N, C-alpha and C positions, 0 to 999 in steps of 0.2 A: 490172194492165192498166186502161186508161181509154179512153173514147171521145172525150175532149176532145183533138182532134188539131190545134188551131190553130197550135201551135208544136211542132216536133220538135227536141229537142236532140241533139247528137252521141252521147250515151249512151242514147238512146231509139230504138226501132225501130218503124216504121210497119208494121202488119200488117192483114190483112183476115180476119175470122172470120165465117163464115156471111153474107158480103156486107156486113158492118158494118166500117168502118175504125176501128181502134183503135191504141193505141200500147202496146208492152211497155216496161216501165221496169225494166231489170235492175239499176239502181242502188238499187232499193227492195226487195231480197230479204228475204223473211220466212219463218220456219218456222211451219208450220200442221199441226195434228193432222189426219190423213186423215179422221177422222169429221166434221170441220167443213167439208170440201169439198162443194160442191154438184154439180150435173150438169156434165158436160163440155160446154164451149162450142163446140168444134170442133177443127180441126187446123191447124198451121202448115205452110206450103209448105216444100220443101227450101231454097229461097232465103232464106226468113224464118228458118229454123233456123240457117242458115249466118251470117246477119247477127247473130242473137242470140248465137251462139257467139263471134263476134269481139268483140262489144260486151261480153260477160261477161268475156272475157279482159282487155279494156281497163279495165273497172270494177274488177276484182279484182287488177289489176297482175300478171297471169300472163304 
């Protein structure tokens, strides 16, 4: 996720977390050990989750 939202590509999703606009980039999926994760930033809305799901299907050719 990044807060640089000047350009949103079709495979990216504009989200708002704790009042800050960000973009989720499902084309940049990474695996990370749970111990390396920091604090939870917030939650996505149901609409944002739906958009993320559709975009992941597109990116992963499902």
